[in-house]
N, C-alpha and C positions, 0 to 999 in steps of 0.2 A: 572410434576414437574417446580417449577419457578428460573428462572435464579438467577446466583450466587451472591451476592449484593458487590459492592465497599467494603471493610472494612471502616469502620468510623474511623476520627482521635483518637487518643488514648490519653488518658491523660499522659502528660510527652514526649510525639513526640515531635522531634524537627527538622528541615529541612524544606526546602520551597517545593512547589507545582508551577507545571508550571504559567508562564503570558500569554503563548499562547500556542496554539496545532495547527499543520499542520496535518489534520485529512483525508488528502485524494485528490482524487484516487490514487490507483496503477497504475502503467506506465503512469503516466501523467507529470512526473518531478519532483515528491515530491521528491526524493533520492537527485538531482542536488539543489533545492532550501534548502533542509536541509545543505548539501556540504556549498553552499554557505555561509548561516546566519551565520552557525558556526565561520566563517571567520569575521565575525564583532567583535569585543572589546567589543562591548555593548550587547553582548547576549551569553549566556551560551547554549549548548545542547549537552547531554551526548554522549559518544562513542555507546551506545547501540540507535541506529537509533527509532527502533521499540518495549518499552515496552508494548505496547498492553495493558495496565493496567485497563483500563475502560473498556475493553471487554473481560474480562476472559472467556466467551464460548469459544472464536476463540482457546483459548490454548488448549483445554480439545476435540477439535475437532478430532485431530490426530496429537499428541505432536511427535511420534514418525518420522513423514514428513517433518519436520521444523526444521534446525538447530541453529536458532535462539534462543538465551535466552530471557526471561521470567520475570518480576516483580510479584511476587504472594502477595505481603504483603506490606503494608502502609511504613512499615519501609525500605524494600528494595527500594521501587518506591522513595521517599525523597532521600536515599541514591546515586542514580543516580545525584541530581544537589545539593549535598552538597559541591562541588568544587566551584561553583559559587560565584562570589566576589557580595557582595552586591550590585555594582551598576550597576551590570549585568540583563537583562531580561531573563528568564527561557524560556523554550520551549523544546516541543517534537514532535517528528514525528512518528504517529501508523495510516498509510494511513486506516486500518481497519475501526475506528472509524466510518467514514462517513456513510458506509454502515450498522453497528450497529443500533439496534431498542432502544438500550437503553442506548448508549454511551454519548451521548448529555445530559441529564438528569443526567448520573452521574458526568460526568464531571462538569456541574453547582453546582452541591452539592456541591462537595470541590474548586470549582475555581469558583465562581460566576461572578468574574468580566474578565474571562478571555478572548483573543480573538483569533479567530478561523480563520483559512486558509483552502479552501477548493480549487483544480484544477479539473476541468472537460474538459474530452474531448468526442469530437464526438463518440458517443457509439458503432456503429458497429464496428470503428477501435479499441476503447478501449478493446472490447470485445475479437476482434481478438490479440490482444498483451496480457491481460490478460491469454485468454488460454493458449497460448503457454508461459507464464511464470507458471503457474500452470504447466504445462508439465516440464517443466527444474526443478521446485522445488521438484516434486515427487509427488505432491498433486491429479495430475491428469493423468492415463494412457491413456483415450482416446486422440490418437492424434487429430484426426480429430473434427473440429471446431463443423461440424452439426453434427456429430453423440454424439457428447457430449450434445451438444442445446436438443435434442431428448431424452438424457438419463434423462432430470432433472422431468419430471412426475416419471419414477419409483424410479429414488434418493430419491424425496419428500415423499415418502414411505419408504426409509430408504433402496431400495433396489439395486442391482447394484455398490455400493460405494466402491471407492479403498479399500484394506485391510487396515485394523487397523483406520478405520474412523467410528466416533461414529456418525457422525450427517452430509446430505448432505450441509449443509449454504454455505462451501465456494465454491461447484460448482454450485451450482443456479445462473447461468451468469445472466439470464434475471432479478433477484432480485439488479444486480449490479447499474442496468442502471436508477434506479426509479430515477431520479435525483432531480425533482420537491418534491418528499416526502422525500429524504434523508435532504435536505436543510431546509425543513420546519420542522425537528424536531430540526436542530440548531436555528432557528430561534425564537423557542417558546419557549428556553430558553435563548438565549440571542438576547440585542438589533441589531436591523440590523447594528448599525454602529461598532457593535462588531464581524462582520462577514464578510470577505473578500472572494468573489468569483472569481478565475482566470479564465479565458480558456485556454486551453492547447497551443491550435493557438498563441493565443497572446505572450506566453511565449517562444515557438519557435521561433517567429520570431523578437522579441524584448527581448534576457535573460536580460540587462542589466534595461532596462524601465520597465519589472516587476519587477525584485529585488527591483529599487529603489519604486516603489509603495506599496513593502510589508512591506518595512522600514518605509516610512512614516503613514502607515497604524499600524506598531509596536510603533512608534514616538521615534525612534531611528535616528540618525546622517544618511542621505541618500547620503552624498557628500564621505564617507569613501571609497577610491578604493578598489573592489573586484573583481577579475579576474573572469570572466564568465567560467561557467562548462555546456559543451552541453548537452541539453538533450538525453538521451540513448535511443537509439534504440533496441528492439529483434535483434540479429545478428547471434544466431544459436537457433536449436532446436533437442530436442532428438530423436535420430535413432532408438534405443529401448528398448520401454517403459518399458517390462518386466526387460531388466538387469540394469536398471536407479538406481533402489538400490544399487544396486555394484557398480556405478558410484559415486554415492554418497557420500558413504563411504571413497572411495578411496579419493576424493575431498576434504573430511572434514579431512581425516588423512593429507594429504599435507598441508592444509592451517590451521587446529587448531587442531594438533595432542593430544592436552592433554583433547579434547572432541571426541578424536575417539575409536573405540574398541580396543583391543588387536592384531586381526587379520589383519585389515585394517590398523594400524599404523604399524603392522610389514612388510607387504608387499608395502605399501608407504616408507619406509626403505630403503626397497632393490630397489625399482627401479630408475632407472638414469632419469636423467633430460632430454631426448631421447624419454624414453618411455612416460613423462607426455604427450609430444605433439604428439605422437603418441594415445595416450588414447584419446584425445583430438578431434583427427580426427576420430578413429572409434566410438566414443559412439555419437558424436553432426554432426549435418550438418546444411547447410544454411537453412533456414523456407522457405516453398515452398508459391508460390505467392499467392497471396490471391484469393478468389475464389469468382469470379466476380459475379454468379449468387447469391451465398448465401450472400454476400457483399448488392447487390441489395435488396433480400428478405429482410434481417434486416432493411436496412434502412425505407423500406416501411412498416415493423410492427413497426419502432420506430418510423416514422413521428410525431405523437399525442405526443408522450412525448416530443420531441424536442419544437414541437409547443407551449408547455404547459409551457416548459421552457424557451423559449422565452419570453412569456408574462411576468410570473415570474419575470423575470431577468432585462425585459424592454430592451431585448437587439435582434436583429434580426439575431438569430442562423440557421435558415433556409434558409437562404442567404449565412450566413459564412459557413455552412458545404453542402452547393448546395442540401438541402433537397428542397428548391422549384425548380430543375430542374427534379423530379421523374419521 
């Protein structure tokens, strides 16, 4: 079955399409960059950080596993940007676009002059952090990264998927670190000068410097003072994966009760604030230390990809990420 197409512009449709896209990856500082750009007076980004409009497949993989809201029609997508002033640049941040096989072409079809921002992270570190995020979000039920990676083969066949999944795409971790292939898709659709590739290490080391580079890329005032927002780190992980759906129902009821089911809403309303603290201690714990042997195996496996990326970007990432010392 062919992939669903992005709806074409309809006669009489009004509204603005984005001028720029923060396309990913997850766990690479996209949220903090989104938050800082929103503070710039010349930029408008909607409250909904991840519309995922140009990657409709990801919305159907396991909709009940995600609390995020999505935009399914062009009219709804345009409405996200309606509050923007005529003088502001409009942008959005859906970090799944970078790994989508088709998002680049879809964006180019409707926004051919758009500017694209991607952030890349050392791949073994990225996979560990992304896997923990998937467990935390209820998308992954296998807490052990090695076992999750070993499941990729059977999951490609549609087997051993978490309940409610219709596709393994989100959980094929090895596909997420094909960085050169991902960048080529965007470079095939947009001029090189319209694609900014950031490295996560630079962003963490010099938050403000990276922000100024992004502002210059977007051709907005880079002297506007904007407070830094530290790039977040995963500081907890799920203790009991089988009970995690219950935990997420309660969390949704506490934070967005209008979207929660009646039972969870009632339980949340009856729970005192002290119970919420106990709930977090019960369901979550500190992440385990990285598996050093698995990290070494991953780095050795991924060294050719890092070498190819170094050549593609004209930057020695083998040295930056210490692959030259394996």
